[in-house]
Backbone as JSON Lines, residues from 0, in Angstrom:
{"i":0,"aa":"M","n":[1.05,-0.76,0.03],"ca":[-0.43,0.08,-0.18],"c":[1.04,1.11,-0.08]}
{"i":1,"aa":"A","n":[0.33,1.85,-0.69],"ca":[1.3,3.28,-0.98],"c":[1.23,4.03,0.23]}
{"i":2,"aa":"T","n":[2.2,5.16,0.77],"ca":[1.94,6.0,1.74],"c":[1.32,7.34,1.28]}
{"i":3,"aa":"V","n":[0.03,7.81,2.07],"ca":[-0.42,8.92,1.89],"c":[-0.13,9.97,3.03]}
{"i":4,"aa":"S","n":[0.66,11.15,2.45],"ca":[0.92,11.91,3.46],"c":[0.12,12.91,3.47]}
{"i":5,"aa":"P","n":[-0.29,13.55,4.52],"ca":[-1.4,14.51,4.7],"c":[-0.3,16.18,4.61]}
{"i":6,"aa":"Y","n":[1.2,16.08,4.61],"ca":[2.19,16.89,4.54],"c":[2.38,17.64,3.2]}
{"i":7,"aa":"C","n":[2.31,19.0,3.06],"ca":[2.43,19.79,2.14],"c":[3.31,21.05,2.53]}
{"i":8,"aa":"C","n":[3.85,21.81,1.94],"ca":[3.54,23.34,1.92],"c":[4.12,23.6,3.71]}
{"i":9,"aa":"G","n":[5.46,23.12,4.09],"ca":[5.71,23.1,5.43],"c":[4.89,22.57,6.5]}
{"i":10,"aa":"G","n":[4.6,21.2,6.4],"ca":[3.45,20.41,7.31],"c":[2.03,20.71,7.22]}
{"i":11,"aa":"S","n":[1.85,21.91,6.44],"ca":[0.1,22.18,6.32],"c":[-0.61,21.13,5.51]}
{"i":12,"aa":"P","n":[-1.49,20.22,5.77],"ca":[-2.06,19.73,4.95],"c":[-3.11,20.73,4.04]}
{"i":13,"aa":"K","n":[-3.3,20.59,3.07],"ca":[-3.88,21.09,1.77],"c":[-5.76,20.65,1.68]}
{"i":14,"aa":"K","n":[-5.74,19.42,1.66],"ca":[-6.93,18.76,1.49],"c":[-7.21,17.54,2.33]}
{"i":15,"aa":"L","n":[-8.57,17.17,2.51],"ca":[-8.63,15.89,3.44],"c":[-8.41,14.7,2.59]}
{"i":16,"aa":"N","n":[-7.63,13.7,3.35],"ca":[-6.96,12.55,2.52],"c":[-8.11,11.64,3.62]}
{"i":17,"aa":"E","n":[-8.6,10.64,2.45],"ca":[-9.08,9.44,3.01],"c":[-8.53,8.52,4.28]}
{"i":18,"aa":"R","n":[-7.16,8.47,3.82],"ca":[-6.15,7.59,4.7],"c":[-4.81,8.2,4.8]}
{"i":19,"aa":"F","n":[-4.17,7.93,5.83],"ca":[-2.93,8.59,6.38],"c":[-2.25,7.61,6.66]}
{"i":20,"aa":"E","n":[-1.03,6.85,5.81],"ca":[-0.48,5.67,6.6],"c":[0.69,6.63,6.94]}
{"i":21,"aa":"V","n":[0.9,6.12,8.16],"ca":[1.96,6.84,8.62],"c":[3.46,6.35,8.46]}
{"i":22,"aa":"P","n":[4.28,7.04,7.72],"ca":[5.77,6.51,7.87],"c":[6.44,6.19,9.08]}
{"i":23,"aa":"D","n":[7.21,5.26,8.99],"ca":[7.91,4.82,10.2],"c":[8.62,5.85,10.86]}
{"i":24,"aa":"E","n":[9.36,6.8,10.4],"ca":[9.67,7.94,11.08],"c":[8.85,9.25,12.06]}
{"i":25,"aa":"D","n":[7.53,8.95,11.36],"ca":[6.77,9.97,11.85],"c":[5.77,9.22,13.05]}
{"i":26,"aa":"V","n":[5.84,7.9,13.13],"ca":[5.1,7.32,14.31],"c":[5.19,7.75,15.54]}
{"i":27,"aa":"P","n":[6.3,8.51,16.22],"ca":[6.23,8.84,17.41],"c":[5.48,10.16,17.23]}
{"i":28,"aa":"R","n":[5.85,10.68,16.57],"ca":[4.95,12.59,16.41],"c":[3.57,11.94,16.52]}
{"i":29,"aa":"V","n":[2.96,11.27,15.65],"ca":[1.6,10.97,15.65],"c":[1.06,10.34,16.6]}
{"i":30,"aa":"A","n":[1.88,9.13,17.47],"ca":[1.08,8.4,18.18],"c":[1.22,9.35,19.78]}
{"i":31,"aa":"K","n":[2.34,10.26,19.79],"ca":[1.89,11.4,20.77],"c":[1.08,12.4,20.8]}
{"i":32,"aa":"A","n":[0.8,12.78,19.25],"ca":[-0.73,13.78,19.04],"c":[-1.6,12.89,19.81]}
{"i":33,"aa":"L","n":[-1.69,11.75,19.44],"ca":[-3.28,10.88,19.57],"c":[-3.03,10.37,21.12]}
{"i":34,"aa":"S","n":[-1.98,10.65,21.61],"ca":[-2.17,9.82,23.63],"c":[-2.79,11.12,24.44]}
{"i":35,"aa":"S","n":[-3.02,12.09,23.98],"ca":[-3.94,13.06,24.69],"c":[-5.41,13.2,24.71]}
{"i":36,"aa":"K","n":[-6.11,12.82,26.05],"ca":[-7.19,13.18,26.01],"c":[-7.79,13.99,25.25]}
{"i":37,"aa":"T","n":[-7.17,15.78,25.65],"ca":[-7.62,16.68,25.19],"c":[-7.67,16.95,23.73]}
{"i":38,"aa":"R","n":[-6.53,16.17,23.02],"ca":[-6.14,16.17,21.82],"c":[-7.52,15.34,21.2]}
{"i":39,"aa":"W","n":[-7.51,14.38,21.64],"ca":[-8.6,13.49,21.07],"c":[-10.07,14.02,21.3]}
{"i":40,"aa":"Q","n":[-10.05,14.66,22.09],"ca":[-11.63,15.3,22.27],"c":[-11.49,16.57,21.25]}
{"i":41,"aa":"I","n":[-10.37,16.93,20.62],"ca":[-10.46,17.88,19.77],"c":[-10.61,17.43,18.33]}
{"i":42,"aa":"I","n":[-9.97,16.45,18.03],"ca":[-10.11,15.48,16.79],"c":[-11.69,14.87,16.69]}
{"i":43,"aa":"S","n":[-12.53,14.84,18.11],"ca":[-13.73,14.21,17.94],"c":[-14.57,15.42,17.87]}
{"i":44,"aa":"L","n":[-14.52,16.58,18.31],"ca":[-15.24,17.8,17.85],"c":[-15.46,17.79,16.64]}
{"i":45,"aa":"L","n":[-14.13,17.68,15.69],"ca":[-13.89,18.27,14.49],"c":[-14.77,17.66,13.43]}
{"i":46,"aa":"R","n":[-15.18,16.29,14.09],"ca":[-15.48,15.15,13.24],"c":[-16.42,15.33,12.36]}
{"i":47,"aa":"D","n":[-17.42,16.38,12.86],"ca":[-18.78,16.94,12.7],"c":[-18.7,18.16,12.11]}
{"i":48,"aa":"K","n":[-17.79,19.05,12.59],"ca":[-17.94,20.6,11.81],"c":[-16.63,21.2,12.18]}
{"i":49,"aa":"S","n":[-16.03,21.88,11.25],"ca":[-15.02,22.7,11.47],"c":[-15.27,23.91,12.58]}
{"i":50,"aa":"M","n":[-14.62,24.12,13.63],"ca":[-14.58,24.96,14.82],"c":[-13.28,25.78,14.91]}
{"i":51,"aa":"D","n":[-13.33,27.18,15.19],"ca":[-12.42,27.9,15.57],"c":[-11.82,27.26,16.98]}
{"i":52,"aa":"V","n":[-10.74,27.82,17.31],"ca":[-10.03,27.73,18.6],"c":[-10.9,28.05,20.1]}
{"i":53,"aa":"S","n":[-11.31,29.42,19.74],"ca":[-12.48,29.88,20.59],"c":[-13.47,29.2,20.92]}
{"i":54,"aa":"R","n":[-14.39,28.64,20.34],"ca":[-15.4,27.41,20.16],"c":[-14.73,26.21,20.53]}
{"i":55,"aa":"I","n":[-13.8,25.68,20.58],"ca":[-13.3,24.5,20.9],"c":[-12.71,24.89,22.25]}
{"i":56,"aa":"A","n":[-12.15,25.74,22.68],"ca":[-11.71,25.65,24.07],"c":[-13.07,26.05,25.06]}
{"i":57,"aa":"K","n":[-14.43,26.43,24.37],"ca":[-15.43,26.77,25.06],"c":[-15.81,25.53,25.43]}
{"i":58,"aa":"A","n":[-16.08,24.46,24.52],"ca":[-17.03,23.05,24.35],"c":[-16.21,22.46,25.2]}
{"i":59,"aa":"L","n":[-14.69,22.55,25.32],"ca":[-13.98,21.33,26.42],"c":[-13.49,22.04,27.36]}
{"i":60,"aa":"K","n":[-14.11,23.45,27.83],"ca":[-14.15,23.93,29.26],"c":[-12.58,24.11,29.55]}
{"i":61,"aa":"Q","n":[-11.71,24.76,28.17],"ca":[-10.54,24.88,28.57],"c":[-9.81,26.41,28.19]}
{"i":62,"aa":"T","n":[-8.61,26.75,28.35],"ca":[-7.96,28.29,27.87],"c":[-8.04,27.87,26.33]}
{"i":63,"aa":"E","n":[-8.35,29.03,25.99],"ca":[-7.71,29.22,24.42],"c":[-6.19,29.28,24.11]}
{"i":64,"aa":"A","n":[-4.99,29.44,25.35],"ca":[-3.93,29.29,24.95],"c":[-3.37,27.77,25.03]}
{"i":65,"aa":"N","n":[-4.14,26.91,25.89],"ca":[-4.05,25.51,25.97],"c":[-4.61,24.89,24.52]}
{"i":66,"aa":"I","n":[-5.91,25.2,24.28],"ca":[-6.0,24.3,22.97],"c":[-5.47,24.9,21.82]}
{"i":67,"aa":"S","n":[-4.92,26.22,21.77],"ca":[-4.06,26.64,20.44],"c":[-2.58,25.3,20.64]}
{"i":68,"aa":"A","n":[-2.3,25.28,21.81],"ca":[-1.02,24.44,22.17],"c":[-1.39,23.27,21.38]}
{"i":69,"aa":"Q","n":[-2.34,22.67,21.79],"ca":[-2.82,21.28,21.31],"c":[-3.33,20.91,19.62]}
{"i":70,"aa":"V","n":[-3.61,22.14,19.13],"ca":[-3.88,22.1,17.97],"c":[-2.79,21.92,17.48]}
{"i":71,"aa":"K","n":[-1.73,23.23,17.59],"ca":[-0.36,23.21,16.57],"c":[0.36,21.52,17.08]}
{"i":72,"aa":"I","n":[0.24,20.74,17.77],"ca":[0.69,19.48,17.9],"c":[-0.04,19.05,17.07]}
{"i":73,"aa":"L","n":[-1.41,18.52,17.16],"ca":[-2.19,17.95,16.03],"c":[-1.88,18.25,14.44]}
{"i":74,"aa":"E","n":[-1.58,19.57,14.45],"ca":[-1.14,20.17,12.58],"c":[0.17,19.47,12.47]}
{"i":75,"aa":"Q","n":[1.19,19.6,13.31],"ca":[2.34,19.03,12.93],"c":[2.28,17.38,12.79]}
{"i":76,"aa":"A","n":[1.4,16.89,13.54],"ca":[1.26,15.41,12.94],"c":[0.59,15.39,11.87]}
{"i":77,"aa":"G","n":[-0.36,16.2,11.47],"ca":[-0.82,16.03,10.09],"c":[-2.13,15.11,10.17]}
{"i":78,"aa":"L","n":[-3.02,15.54,11.52],"ca":[-4.21,15.15,11.48],"c":[-5.07,16.0,11.75]}
{"i":79,"aa":"I","n":[-4.7,17.48,11.63],"ca":[-5.89,18.43,11.64],"c":[-5.12,19.56,10.56]}
{"i":80,"aa":"K","n":[-5.95,20.11,10.02],"ca":[-5.34,21.38,9.29],"c":[-6.24,22.95,9.77]}
{"i":81,"aa":"S","n":[-5.54,24.08,9.61],"ca":[-6.42,25.01,9.85],"c":[-6.03,26.19,8.9]}
{"i":82,"aa":"H","n":[-6.94,27.72,9.23],"ca":[-6.84,28.5,8.35],"c":[-7.74,29.58,9.02]}
{"i":83,"aa":"Y","n":[-7.4,30.85,8.6],"ca":[-7.57,32.08,9.34],"c":[-8.41,32.7,8.79]}
{"i":84,"aa":"E","n":[-9.63,33.13,8.94],"ca":[-11.08,33.59,8.68],"c":[-11.19,35.29,9.35]}
{"i":85,"aa":"P","n":[-11.39,35.94,9.1],"ca":[-12.04,37.39,9.67],"c":[-13.08,36.5,10.84]}
{"i":86,"aa":"G","n":[-12.98,37.8,12.04],"ca":[-13.62,37.68,13.29],"c":[-14.23,38.67,13.83]}
{"i":87,"aa":"E","n":[-14.84,38.63,14.73],"ca":[-15.6,39.96,15.1],"c":[-14.29,40.69,16.19]}
{"i":88,"aa":"H","n":[-13.31,40.06,16.48],"ca":[-11.98,41.06,16.86],"c":[-10.92,40.5,16.12]}
{"i":89,"aa":"G","n":[-10.62,40.72,14.89],"ca":[-9.49,40.21,14.09],"c":[-9.52,39.02,13.5]}
{"i":90,"aa":"V","n":[-8.86,38.37,13.34],"ca":[-8.68,36.96,12.84],"c":[-9.19,35.84,13.84]}
{"i":91,"aa":"R","n":[-9.76,34.74,12.97],"ca":[-9.97,33.49,13.95],"c":[-9.29,32.42,13.17]}
{"i":92,"aa":"K","n":[-8.85,31.29,14.04],"ca":[-7.96,30.12,13.4],"c":[-8.97,29.33,13.73]}
{"i":93,"aa":"V","n":[-9.68,28.54,12.29],"ca":[-10.61,27.84,12.1],"c":[-9.62,26.31,11.64]}
{"i":94,"aa":"C","n":[-10.13,25.34,12.37],"ca":[-9.69,24.04,12.41],"c":[-10.53,22.74,11.75]}
{"i":95,"aa":"E","n":[-9.92,21.9,10.98],"ca":[-11.02,20.86,10.97],"c":[-9.67,19.77,10.5]}
{"i":96,"aa":"P","n":[-10.8,18.46,10.33],"ca":[-9.51,17.48,9.84],"c":[-8.84,17.05,8.66]}
{"i":97,"aa":"A","n":[-7.83,16.7,8.82],"ca":[-6.95,16.73,7.78],"c":[-7.24,15.22,6.96]}
{"i":98,"aa":"V","n":[-7.12,14.16,7.95],"ca":[-7.33,12.89,7.3],"c":[-8.88,12.23,8.13]}
{"i":99,"aa":"K","n":[-9.41,11.22,7.45],"ca":[-10.01,10.45,7.69],"c":[-9.82,9.24,8.78]}
{"i":100,"aa":"Q","n":[-8.73,8.67,7.93],"ca":[-8.34,7.49,9.08],"c":[-6.68,7.6,8.73]}
{"i":101,"aa":"V","n":[-6.17,7.07,10.21],"ca":[-4.87,6.98,10.28],"c":[-4.5,5.76,10.35]}
{"i":102,"aa":"I","n":[-3.28,5.0,9.76],"ca":[-2.74,3.97,9.55],"c":[-1.46,3.84,10.13]}
{"i":103,"aa":"I","n":[-1.12,2.94,11.32],"ca":[0.01,2.95,11.35],"c":[0.35,1.32,11.69]}
{"i":104,"aa":"N","n":[1.37,0.92,10.48],"ca":[1.62,-0.89,10.67],"c":[2.8,-0.96,11.26]}
{"i":105,"aa":"A","n":[2.55,-1.85,12.22],"ca":[3.46,-2.04,13.2],"c":[4.28,-3.21,12.62]}
{"i":106,"aa":"V","n":[4.0,-3.63,11.69],"ca":[5.14,-4.85,11.27],"c":[5.45,-4.63,9.78]}
């Protein structure tokens, strides 16, 4: 099976991939990103709809600073992508999934 990487342009996925077969060298980064309860909750929220950092923070009852840090880890792992849109007070960072399925081959 061919490896489908969501990375491009400095680590930012450009479109939703059906499958992401994690290359061996990226397994630790992706596994770390998936190991956090908060990061898993963010991924779960984004399954249904795109959300900005403020709304994610409110839904999870956490600070925007913490959610921003968690989103960055998920982006670096290639699991979510984000873009900026005009908001009420400047711009807002809107997040959405980058992949539907993550595959880590053990052997």
